[in-house]
N, CA and C atoms as a LAMMPS dump frame, in Angstrom:
ITEM: TIMESTEP
0
ITEM: NUMBER OF ATOMS
552
ITEM: BOX BOUNDS ff ff ff
-5.0000000000000000e+02 5.0000000000000000e+02
-5.0000000000000000e+02 5.0000000000000000e+02
-5.0000000000000000e+02 5.0000000000000000e+02
ITEM: ATOMS id mol type element x y z
1 1 1 N 0.803 -0.854 0.183
2 1 2 C 0.012 -0.269 0.385
3 1 3 C 0.978 1.336 -0.091
4 2 1 N 2.119 1.039 0.726
5 2 2 C 2.836 2.449 0.755
6 2 3 C 3.552 2.268 -0.872
7 3 1 N 3.648 1.894 -1.147
8 3 2 C 4.388 1.787 -3.06
9 3 3 C 3.14 2.27 -3.613
10 4 1 N 2.04 2.129 -3.402
11 4 2 C 0.688 2.939 -4.268
12 4 3 C 0.805 4.694 -4.034
13 5 1 N 1.159 4.787 -2.578
14 5 2 C 0.886 6.191 -2.637
15 5 3 C 2.382 6.657 -2.781
16 6 1 N 3.026 6.016 -2.664
17 6 2 C 4.628 6.972 -3.422
18 6 3 C 4.46 7.061 -4.913
19 7 1 N 3.96 6.271 -5.354
20 7 2 C 3.651 6.65 -6.946
21 7 3 C 2.478 7.166 -7.209
22 8 1 N 1.891 7.544 -6.224
23 8 2 C 1.139 8.501 -6.853
24 8 3 C 1.253 10.007 -6.403
25 9 1 N 2.144 10.067 -5.529
26 9 2 C 2.657 11.004 -5.123
27 9 3 C 4.036 11.702 -6.128
28 10 1 N 4.438 10.573 -6.504
29 10 2 C 5.811 10.879 -7.76
30 10 3 C 4.728 11.457 -8.962
31 11 1 N 3.616 11.054 -9.27
32 11 2 C 2.921 11.158 -10.679
33 11 3 C 2.394 13.008 -10.212
34 12 1 N 2.049 13.068 -9.106
35 12 2 C 1.508 14.249 -8.832
36 12 3 C 2.436 15.352 -8.819
37 13 1 N 3.515 15.154 -8.5
38 13 2 C 5.05 15.781 -8.458
39 13 3 C 5.074 16.183 -10.021
40 14 1 N 5.321 15.243 -10.871
41 14 2 C 5.583 15.278 -12.36
42 14 3 C 4.428 16.226 -12.908
43 15 1 N 3.239 15.766 -12.477
44 15 2 C 2.306 16.798 -13.117
45 15 3 C 2.267 18.183 -13.105
46 16 1 N 2.66 18.477 -11.549
47 16 2 C 2.79 19.926 -11.045
48 16 3 C 3.855 20.232 -11.606
49 17 1 N 5.029 19.696 -11.759
50 17 2 C 6.202 20.085 -12.28
51 17 3 C 5.945 20.692 -14.047
52 18 1 N 5.229 20.032 -14.709
53 18 2 C 4.983 19.932 -16.049
54 18 3 C 4.317 20.904 -16.238
55 19 1 N 3.312 21.4 -15.37
56 19 2 C 2.409 22.374 -15.601
57 19 3 C 3.545 24.041 -14.973
58 20 1 N 4.148 23.692 -14.181
59 20 2 C 5.071 24.734 -13.815
60 20 3 C 5.69 25.119 -14.874
61 21 1 N 6.303 24.303 -15.823
62 21 2 C 7.239 24.418 -17.064
63 21 3 C 6.64 24.896 -17.919
64 22 1 N 5.307 24.637 -18.12
65 22 2 C 4.163 25.409 -19.32
66 22 3 C 4.226 26.64 -18.806
67 23 1 N 4.045 26.866 -17.806
68 23 2 C 3.557 28.385 -17.187
69 23 3 C 4.617 29.114 -17.178
70 24 1 N 5.978 28.684 -17.055
71 24 2 C 7.022 29.198 -17.561
72 24 3 C 7.584 29.865 -18.906
73 25 1 N 7.268 28.422 -20.13
74 25 2 C 7.29 28.626 -21.2
75 25 3 C 6.376 29.781 -21.557
76 26 1 N 5.065 29.799 -21.225
77 26 2 C 4.144 30.755 -21.531
78 26 3 C 4.144 32.653 -21.174
79 27 1 N 5.246 32.694 -20.097
80 27 2 C 5.296 33.982 -19.177
81 27 3 C 6.75 33.976 -20.511
82 28 1 N 7.807 33.235 -20.778
83 28 2 C 8.495 34.035 -21.614
84 28 3 C 8.107 33.945 -22.984
85 29 1 N 7.207 33.452 -23.752
86 29 2 C 6.766 33.566 -24.464
87 29 3 C 6.041 34.743 -24.995
88 30 1 N 5.427 35.604 -23.571
89 30 2 C 4.573 36.881 -23.506
90 30 3 C 5.845 37.689 -23.544
91 31 1 N 7.049 37.668 -22.703
92 31 2 C 7.801 38.596 -22.41
93 31 3 C 8.744 38.974 -23.462
94 32 1 N 8.722 38.06 -24.507
95 32 2 C 9.206 37.913 -26.014
96 32 3 C 8.607 38.711 -26.53
97 33 1 N 7.106 38.616 -26.75
98 33 2 C 6.361 39.318 -27.599
99 33 3 C 6.148 40.827 -27.048
100 34 1 N 6.467 40.857 -25.809
101 34 2 C 6.522 42.021 -25.579
102 34 3 C 7.567 43.002 -25.944
103 35 1 N 8.665 42.271 -25.595
104 35 2 C 10.048 43.165 -26.384
105 35 3 C 9.944 43.039 -27.772
106 36 1 N 9.621 42.26 -28.419
107 36 2 C 9.352 42.754 -29.955
108 36 3 C 8.565 43.38 -30.253
109 37 1 N 7.505 43.802 -29.637
110 37 2 C 6.837 44.942 -29.923
111 37 3 C 7.275 46.114 -29.885
112 38 1 N 7.67 45.941 -28.165
113 38 2 C 8.527 47.825 -28.067
114 38 3 C 9.621 47.784 -29.24
115 39 1 N 10.867 46.753 -29.691
116 39 2 C 11.447 46.993 -30.364
117 39 3 C 10.607 47.784 -31.691
118 40 1 N 10.072 47.212 -32.41
119 40 2 C 9.162 47.329 -33.521
120 40 3 C 8.953 48.769 -33.596
121 41 1 N 7.843 49.087 -32.242
122 41 2 C 7.573 50.373 -31.829
123 41 3 C 8.726 51.232 -32.011
124 42 1 N 9.39 51.203 -31.238
125 42 2 C 10.653 52.108 -31.181
126 42 3 C 11.56 52.821 -32.213
127 43 1 N 11.577 51.053 -32.975
128 43 2 C 12.474 51.51 -34.734
129 43 3 C 11.47 52.184 -35.642
130 44 1 N 10.342 51.896 -35.541
131 44 2 C 9.023 53.039 -36.133
132 44 3 C 9.273 54.372 -35.495
133 45 1 N 9.399 54.763 -34.404
134 45 2 C 9.34 55.762 -34.341
135 45 3 C 10.978 56.71 -34.587
136 46 1 N 11.726 55.466 -34.43
137 46 2 C 13.189 56.39 -34.668
138 46 3 C 13.255 56.552 -36.198
139 47 1 N 12.72 55.595 -36.724
140 47 2 C 12.464 55.594 -38.625
141 47 3 C 11.825 56.641 -38.891
142 48 1 N 10.886 57.085 -38.223
143 48 2 C 9.656 58.45 -38.711
144 48 3 C 10.813 59.609 -38.125
145 49 1 N 11.612 59.523 -37.21
146 49 2 C 12.271 60.863 -37.043
147 49 3 C 13.528 60.762 -37.967
148 50 1 N 14.085 59.596 -38.28
149 50 2 C 14.83 59.683 -39.157
150 50 3 C 14.678 60.516 -40.452
151 51 1 N 13.382 60.009 -40.72
152 51 2 C 12.938 60.559 -42.234
153 51 3 C 12.414 61.907 -42.612
154 52 1 N 12.121 62.461 -41.116
155 52 2 C 12.199 63.675 -41.31
156 52 3 C 13.368 64.576 -41.181
157 53 1 N 14.553 63.851 -40.375
158 53 2 C 15.786 64.434 -40.944
159 53 3 C 16.167 64.606 -42.231
160 54 1 N 15.989 63.746 -43.311
161 54 2 C 15.968 63.339 -44.191
162 54 3 C 14.724 64.531 -45.012
163 55 1 N 14.114 64.878 -44.849
164 55 2 C 13.471 66.072 -45.156
165 55 3 C 14.197 67.154 -44.919
166 56 1 N 14.718 67.324 -44.011
167 56 2 C 15.179 68.829 -43.513
168 56 3 C 16.75 69.125 -44.367
169 57 1 N 17.088 67.76 -44.38
170 57 2 C 18.668 67.899 -45.557
171 57 3 C 18.133 68.264 -46.864
172 58 1 N 17.056 67.67 -47.017
173 58 2 C 16.473 67.902 -48.167
174 58 3 C 16.14 69.424 -48.81
175 59 1 N 15.918 70.17 -47.77
176 59 2 C 15.312 71.598 -47.607
177 59 3 C 16.633 72.636 -47.459
178 60 1 N 18.046 71.56 -46.506
179 60 2 C 19.075 72.439 -46.968
180 60 3 C 19.841 72.911 -48.062
181 61 1 N 19.551 71.383 -48.965
182 61 2 C 20.003 71.175 -50.332
183 61 3 C 19.128 72.003 -51.255
184 62 1 N 18.41 72.519 -51.199
185 62 2 C 17.181 73.104 -52.294
186 62 3 C 17.691 74.711 -52.082
187 63 1 N 18.181 74.989 -50.407
188 63 2 C 18.427 76.357 -50.119
189 63 3 C 19.966 76.812 -50.188
190 64 1 N 20.564 75.825 -50.648
191 64 2 C 22.201 75.821 -51.13
192 64 3 C 22.123 75.932 -52.48
193 65 1 N 21.579 75.301 -53.1
194 65 2 C 21.086 75.254 -54.833
195 65 3 C 20.277 76.571 -55.041
196 66 1 N 19.808 77.496 -54.522
197 66 2 C 18.843 78.732 -54.492
198 66 3 C 20.536 79.718 -54.495
199 67 1 N 21.095 79.399 -53.53
200 67 2 C 22.284 80.759 -53.515
201 67 3 C 23.366 80.411 -54.606
202 68 1 N 23.306 78.957 -55.253
203 68 2 C 24.482 79.146 -56.567
204 68 3 C 25.339 78.122 -55.691
205 69 1 N 25.09 77.58 -54.38
206 69 2 C 26.203 76.573 -54.286
207 69 3 C 25.767 74.925 -54.53
208 70 1 N 25.86 74.616 -55.641
209 70 2 C 25.734 73.414 -56.015
210 70 3 C 26.47 72.37 -55.435
211 71 1 N 27.853 72.29 -55.346
212 71 2 C 28.388 71.121 -54.766
213 71 3 C 28.259 70.916 -53.376
214 72 1 N 28.12 71.954 -52.334
215 72 2 C 27.124 71.398 -50.706
216 72 3 C 25.868 70.902 -51.16
217 73 1 N 24.964 71.157 -52.396
218 73 2 C 23.803 71.161 -52.469
219 73 3 C 23.91 69.442 -52.645
220 74 1 N 24.994 69.001 -53.621
221 74 2 C 24.964 68.062 -53.916
222 74 3 C 25.099 66.876 -52.767
223 75 1 N 25.902 67.588 -51.964
224 75 2 C 25.991 66.744 -51.014
225 75 3 C 25.334 66.394 -49.948
226 76 1 N 24.382 67.276 -49.797
227 76 2 C 23.153 67.417 -48.67
228 76 3 C 22.275 66.734 -49.645
229 77 1 N 21.86 66.473 -50.595
230 77 2 C 21.048 65.733 -51.582
231 77 3 C 21.474 64.21 -50.984
232 78 1 N 22.778 64.036 -51.207
233 78 2 C 23.284 62.228 -50.997
234 78 3 C 23.165 62.324 -49.456
235 79 1 N 23.263 63.209 -48.729
236 79 2 C 23.125 62.417 -47.316
237 79 3 C 21.638 62.596 -46.814
238 80 1 N 20.721 63.366 -47.869
239 80 2 C 18.991 62.801 -47.26
240 80 3 C 18.646 61.671 -48.148
241 81 1 N 19.552 61.198 -49.244
242 81 2 C 19.234 60.041 -49.647
243 81 3 C 19.411 58.807 -48.928
244 82 1 N 20.616 58.61 -48.403
245 82 2 C 21.33 58.043 -47.449
246 82 3 C 20.266 58.251 -46.328
247 83 1 N 20.075 59.139 -45.369
248 83 2 C 19.202 58.881 -44.112
249 83 3 C 18.126 58.407 -44.461
250 84 1 N 17.489 58.952 -45.631
251 84 2 C 15.922 58.278 -46.157
252 84 3 C 15.903 56.817 -46.35
253 85 1 N 17.046 56.534 -46.784
254 85 2 C 16.905 55.096 -46.376
255 85 3 C 16.985 54.129 -45.241
256 86 1 N 17.946 54.919 -44.217
257 86 2 C 17.956 54.124 -43.11
258 86 3 C 16.6 54.271 -42.233
259 87 1 N 16.048 55.493 -42.648
260 87 2 C 14.714 56.038 -42.012
261 87 3 C 13.722 54.629 -42.322
262 88 1 N 13.55 54.746 -43.909
263 88 2 C 12.711 53.662 -44.369
264 88 3 C 12.866 51.968 -43.765
265 89 1 N 14.358 51.65 -43.896
266 89 2 C 14.976 50.424 -43.15
267 89 3 C 13.874 50.45 -41.78
268 90 1 N 14.349 51.252 -40.723
269 90 2 C 13.74 51.13 -39.828
270 90 3 C 12.436 51.092 -39.483
271 91 1 N 11.18 52.159 -40.486
272 91 2 C 10.185 51.833 -40.486
273 91 3 C 9.437 50.854 -40.592
274 92 1 N 10.388 49.983 -41.635
275 92 2 C 9.777 48.581 -42.475
276 92 3 C 10.065 47.464 -41.709
277 93 1 N 11.532 47.583 -41.506
278 93 2 C 11.739 46.081 -40.428
279 93 3 C 11.696 45.603 -39.203
280 94 1 N 11.254 44.775 -39.02
281 94 2 C 10.862 44.287 -37.607
282 94 3 C 11.912 43.648 -37.179
283 95 1 N 12.172 43.239 -35.741
284 95 2 C 13.014 43.003 -35.005
285 95 3 C 14.026 42.028 -35.393
286 96 1 N 12.888 40.836 -36.103
287 96 2 C 14 39.488 -36.45
288 96 3 C 14.534 40.094 -37.551
289 97 1 N 14.117 40.56 -38.469
290 97 2 C 14.933 41.02 -39.496
291 97 3 C 16.257 42.127 -39.138
292 98 1 N 16.266 42.754 -38.303
293 98 2 C 17.051 43.472 -37.845
294 98 3 C 18.454 42.886 -37.056
295 99 1 N 17.588 41.75 -36.634
296 99 2 C 18.654 40.851 -36.074
297 99 3 C 19.548 39.962 -36.778
298 100 1 N 18.958 39.34 -38.17
299 100 2 C 19.166 38.707 -39.12
300 100 3 C 20.052 39.41 -39.567
301 101 1 N 20.028 40.952 -39.753
302 101 2 C 20.989 41.876 -40.691
303 101 3 C 22.398 42.041 -39.737
304 102 1 N 22.173 42.421 -38.55
305 102 2 C 23.31 42.66 -37.761
306 102 3 C 24.133 41.646 -37.672
307 103 1 N 23.413 40.1 -37.403
308 103 2 C 24.226 38.643 -37.764
309 103 3 C 24.994 38.913 -38.754
310 104 1 N 24.626 38.989 -39.832
311 104 2 C 25.25 39.006 -41.483
312 104 3 C 26.334 39.882 -41.21
313 105 1 N 25.929 40.957 -40.957
314 105 2 C 26.865 42.357 -40.922
315 105 3 C 28.02 41.802 -39.997
316 106 1 N 27.716 41.302 -38.999
317 106 2 C 29.191 40.469 -37.997
318 106 3 C 30.003 39.357 -38.976
319 107 1 N 29.184 38.852 -39.348
320 107 2 C 30.037 37.576 -40.276
321 107 3 C 30.859 37.988 -40.996
322 108 1 N 30.327 39.152 -41.919
323 108 2 C 30.905 39.996 -43.011
324 108 3 C 32.258 40.523 -42.909
325 109 1 N 31.856 41.596 -41.746
326 109 2 C 33.038 42.303 -41.605
327 109 3 C 33.478 42.354 -39.318
328 110 1 N 33.73 40.965 -39.549
329 110 2 C 34.147 41.092 -37.722
330 110 3 C 35.133 42.189 -37.342
331 111 1 N 35.741 42.75 -37.756
332 111 2 C 36.344 43.924 -37.819
333 111 3 C 36.262 45.122 -37.285
334 112 1 N 34.715 45.48 -37.735
335 112 2 C 33.937 46.292 -37.869
336 112 3 C 33.426 46.18 -36.352
337 113 1 N 32.506 44.826 -36.005
338 113 2 C 31.863 44.705 -35.052
339 113 3 C 33.156 44.967 -33.481
340 114 1 N 34.342 44.231 -34.058
341 114 2 C 35.252 44.476 -32.514
342 114 3 C 35.739 45.848 -32.651
343 115 1 N 35.731 46.619 -33.548
344 115 2 C 36.287 48.313 -33.46
345 115 3 C 34.767 49.018 -32.546
346 116 1 N 33.745 48.548 -32.999
347 116 2 C 32.753 49.136 -32.352
348 116 3 C 32.829 48.52 -30.973
349 117 1 N 32.828 47.628 -30.75
350 117 2 C 33.012 47.137 -29.22
351 117 3 C 34.374 47.444 -28.411
352 118 1 N 35.246 48.17 -29.092
353 118 2 C 36.399 48.735 -28.655
354 118 3 C 35.958 49.965 -28.477
355 119 1 N 35.126 50.783 -29.216
356 119 2 C 34.864 51.955 -29.09
357 119 3 C 33.634 52.283 -28.083
358 120 1 N 32.848 51.469 -27.749
359 120 2 C 31.783 51.503 -27.022
360 120 3 C 32.58 51.526 -25.667
361 121 1 N 33.083 50.235 -25.79
362 121 2 C 34.391 49.806 -24.084
363 121 3 C 34.799 51.354 -23.788
364 122 1 N 35.316 52.224 -24.361
365 122 2 C 36.13 53.377 -24.541
366 122 3 C 35.179 54.299 -23.676
367 123 1 N 34.253 54.52 -24.684
368 123 2 C 33.288 55.478 -24.065
369 123 3 C 32.476 55.055 -22.908
370 124 1 N 31.99 54.155 -22.472
371 124 2 C 31.638 53.406 -21.33
372 124 3 C 32.831 53.59 -20.219
373 125 1 N 34.06 53.899 -20.524
374 125 2 C 34.928 53.789 -19.6
375 125 3 C 35.226 55.275 -18.812
376 126 1 N 35.503 56.106 -20.088
377 126 2 C 35.499 57.334 -20.037
378 126 3 C 33.8 57.832 -19.263
379 127 1 N 33.015 57.575 -19.004
380 127 2 C 31.383 57.8 -18.52
381 127 3 C 31.741 57.268 -17.183
382 128 1 N 31.966 56.463 -16.867
383 128 2 C 32.26 55.775 -15.457
384 128 3 C 33.47 56.888 -15.138
385 129 1 N 34.43 57.181 -15.339
386 129 2 C 35.392 57.797 -15.114
387 129 3 C 35.053 59.488 -14.471
388 130 1 N 34.299 59.504 -15.65
389 130 2 C 33.608 61.081 -15.344
390 130 3 C 32.625 60.907 -14.278
391 131 1 N 31.877 60.18 -13.873
392 131 2 C 30.42 60.116 -12.906
393 131 3 C 31.144 59.654 -11.614
394 132 1 N 32.021 59.035 -11.825
395 132 2 C 32.519 58.858 -10.472
396 132 3 C 33.669 60.025 -10.025
397 133 1 N 34.323 60.457 -10.507
398 133 2 C 35.095 62.225 -10.136
399 133 3 C 33.87 62.971 -9.42
400 134 1 N 32.287 63.235 -10.563
401 134 2 C 31.497 63.85 -9.725
402 134 3 C 30.949 63.565 -8.656
403 135 1 N 30.859 62.027 -8.53
404 135 2 C 30.041 61.449 -7.263
405 135 3 C 31.035 61.621 -5.945
406 136 1 N 32.329 61.751 -6.556
407 136 2 C 33.356 61.905 -4.753
408 136 3 C 33.161 63.399 -4.693
409 137 1 N 33.5 63.994 -5.544
410 137 2 C 33.467 66.095 -5.195
411 137 3 C 32.169 66.069 -4.473
412 138 1 N 30.84 65.301 -5.276
413 138 2 C 29.671 65.56 -3.912
414 138 3 C 29.642 65.688 -3.077
415 139 1 N 30.365 64.21 -2.691
416 139 2 C 30.505 63.459 -1.285
417 139 3 C 31.49 64.042 -0.479
418 140 1 N 32.445 64.63 -1.076
419 140 2 C 33.275 65.342 -0.059
420 140 3 C 34.589 64.307 -0.153
421 141 1 N 34.492 63.194 -0.555
422 141 2 C 35.54 62.5 -0.737
423 141 3 C 36.451 62.429 -1.665
424 142 1 N 37.35 61.721 -1.834
425 142 2 C 38.247 61.58 -3.388
426 142 3 C 38.572 59.94 -3.503
427 143 1 N 38.513 59.813 -4.923
428 143 2 C 38.455 58.257 -5.261
429 143 3 C 40.141 57.87 -4.63
430 144 1 N 40.412 56.468 -4.749
431 144 2 C 41.543 55.956 -4.436
432 144 3 C 42.578 56.35 -5.393
433 145 1 N 43.571 56.619 -5.078
434 145 2 C 44.801 57.081 -5.997
435 145 3 C 45.028 58.575 -6.558
436 146 1 N 44.516 59.201 -6.067
437 146 2 C 43.898 60.814 -6.415
438 146 3 C 44.366 61.381 -5.267
439 147 1 N 45.405 62.82 -5.74
440 147 2 C 45.881 63.247 -4.683
441 147 3 C 44.998 63.963 -4.371
442 148 1 N 45.404 64.501 -2.753
443 148 2 C 44.277 65.562 -2.04
444 148 3 C 44.574 66.885 -2.983
445 149 1 N 43.523 67.591 -3.285
446 149 2 C 43.449 69.016 -3.521
447 149 3 C 44.405 69.442 -2.945
448 150 1 N 45.204 70.541 -3.826
449 150 2 C 45.834 71.692 -3.666
450 150 3 C 45.828 72.274 -2.424
451 151 1 N 46.581 72.288 -0.9
452 151 2 C 45.872 73.891 -0.092
453 151 3 C 46.58 74.926 -0.544
454 152 1 N 46.061 75.994 -0.026
455 152 2 C 46.735 77.482 -0.444
456 152 3 C 47.608 77.691 0.779
457 153 1 N 48.771 78.215 0.103
458 153 2 C 49.692 78.496 0.514
459 153 3 C 50.033 79.44 1.909
460 154 1 N 49.869 79.526 3.229
461 154 2 C 50.495 80.549 4.099
462 154 3 C 50.496 81.491 4.089
463 155 1 N 49.792 83.008 4.169
464 155 2 C 50.687 84.244 4.058
465 155 3 C 51.268 84.38 5.096
466 156 1 N 52.583 85.458 4.276
467 156 2 C 53.527 85.705 5.352
468 156 3 C 53.026 86.909 6.291
469 157 1 N 53.186 86.966 7.518
470 157 2 C 52.697 88.591 8.37
471 157 3 C 53.672 89.156 8.511
472 158 1 N 53.513 90.185 8.946
473 158 2 C 54.271 91.451 9.549
474 158 3 C 54.655 90.947 11.061
475 159 1 N 56.02 91.709 11.334
476 159 2 C 56.247 91.541 12.314
477 159 3 C 54.98 92.253 13.572
478 160 1 N 54.342 93.276 12.976
479 160 2 C 53.899 94.174 13.873
480 160 3 C 52.433 93.794 14.06
481 161 1 N 51.893 92.826 13.008
482 161 2 C 50.801 92.157 13.014
483 161 3 C 50.294 91.163 14.055
484 162 1 N 49.223 91.324 14.838
485 162 2 C 49.144 90.732 16.044
486 162 3 C 48.485 89.445 15.34
487 163 1 N 48.746 87.966 15.972
488 163 2 C 48.151 86.735 15.968
489 163 3 C 47.066 86.443 16.942
490 164 1 N 46.247 85.559 16.331
491 164 2 C 45.042 85.939 17.007
492 164 3 C 45.369 84.585 18.03
493 165 1 N 45.39 84.625 19.644
494 165 2 C 44.871 83.022 19.761
495 165 3 C 43.944 82.203 20.503
496 166 1 N 43.953 81.378 20.472
497 166 2 C 42.928 80.613 20.845
498 166 3 C 42.138 80.763 22.084
499 167 1 N 40.738 81.017 22.121
500 167 2 C 40.027 81.287 23.321
501 167 3 C 40.564 80.729 24.66
502 168 1 N 40.805 80.88 25.812
503 168 2 C 40.922 80.241 26.342
504 168 3 C 40.231 79.404 27.271
505 169 1 N 40.171 78.064 27.596
506 169 2 C 39.793 76.933 27.849
507 169 3 C 38.572 76.98 28.794
508 170 1 N 37.576 76.265 28.805
509 170 2 C 36.614 76.425 29.79
510 170 3 C 36.833 75.217 30.869
511 171 1 N 36.659 75.318 32.254
512 171 2 C 36.974 74.603 32.928
513 171 3 C 36.056 73.357 32.912
514 172 1 N 36.808 72.429 33.065
515 172 2 C 36.032 70.902 32.928
516 172 3 C 35.318 70.816 34.42
517 173 1 N 33.839 70.811 34.448
518 173 2 C 33.366 70.218 35.616
519 173 3 C 33.304 68.645 35.932
520 174 1 N 33.615 68.845 37.456
521 174 2 C 33.946 67.718 38.051
522 174 3 C 32.999 66.59 38.462
523 175 1 N 32.81 65.223 38.212
524 175 2 C 31.756 64.267 38.875
525 175 3 C 31.737 64.379 40.136
526 176 1 N 32.568 64.469 41.025
527 176 2 C 32.24 64.061 42.524
528 176 3 C 32.318 65.555 43.1
529 177 1 N 31.323 65.667 44.205
530 177 2 C 30.94 66.597 44.646
531 177 3 C 32.002 67.204 45.475
532 178 1 N 32.116 68.481 45.714
533 178 2 C 33.073 69.337 46.048
534 178 3 C 32.575 69.914 47.801
535 179 1 N 33.371 69.438 48.346
536 179 2 C 32.633 69.914 50.05
537 179 3 C 33.826 71.306 50.86
538 180 1 N 33.489 71.89 50.919
539 180 2 C 34.317 73 51.706
540 180 3 C 34.959 72.348 52.97
541 181 1 N 35.747 73.109 53.061
542 181 2 C 36.8 72.657 53.824
543 181 3 C 36.484 73.386 55.42
544 182 1 N 36.703 72.59 56.177
545 182 2 C 36.356 73.291 57.932
546 182 3 C 37.15 74.476 57.986
547 183 1 N 36.61 75.168 59.232
548 183 2 C 37.624 76.35 59.605
549 183 3 C 38.227 76.032 60.887
550 184 1 N 40.029 76.09 61.109
551 184 2 C 40.254 75.365 62.438
552 184 3 C 39.823 76.668 63.488
């Protein structure tokens, strides 16, 4: 009889574990879908902003052309075209396509990914260094290895200039009571 209850308990535990795994898979799927939706929304917004910038560049090109500056106008037009391509890519591409494109780029140009990582690391290090210096200045302490701030040099006093002396110390009260001495 004990074997039957142990078997039932094991079956019940496996069932509960299976249900927990299924709930975890559902939660992970919902989280992934939410992240994909956010990436898609943000990339669409970024694409719209970049497209707006492309329109601004086109306006700059037209203005330069009106002023008779054809060479800078052509540069502005090329920049507008490239900016417009980036904007339409961001608006039209989903997160999966962007990830695939990034992976393909990394496979074709690993040196560029490496260089980008180095640049990002340097920027992050500079940011952290600057923010820690500011934090220490606010707190009044200084980071390890940094010399203390320079102090002002003492000024020379003339022989006739008075030197301030510290105030006299106040008498310290005694904890034992003082009894008057008896007269002889």
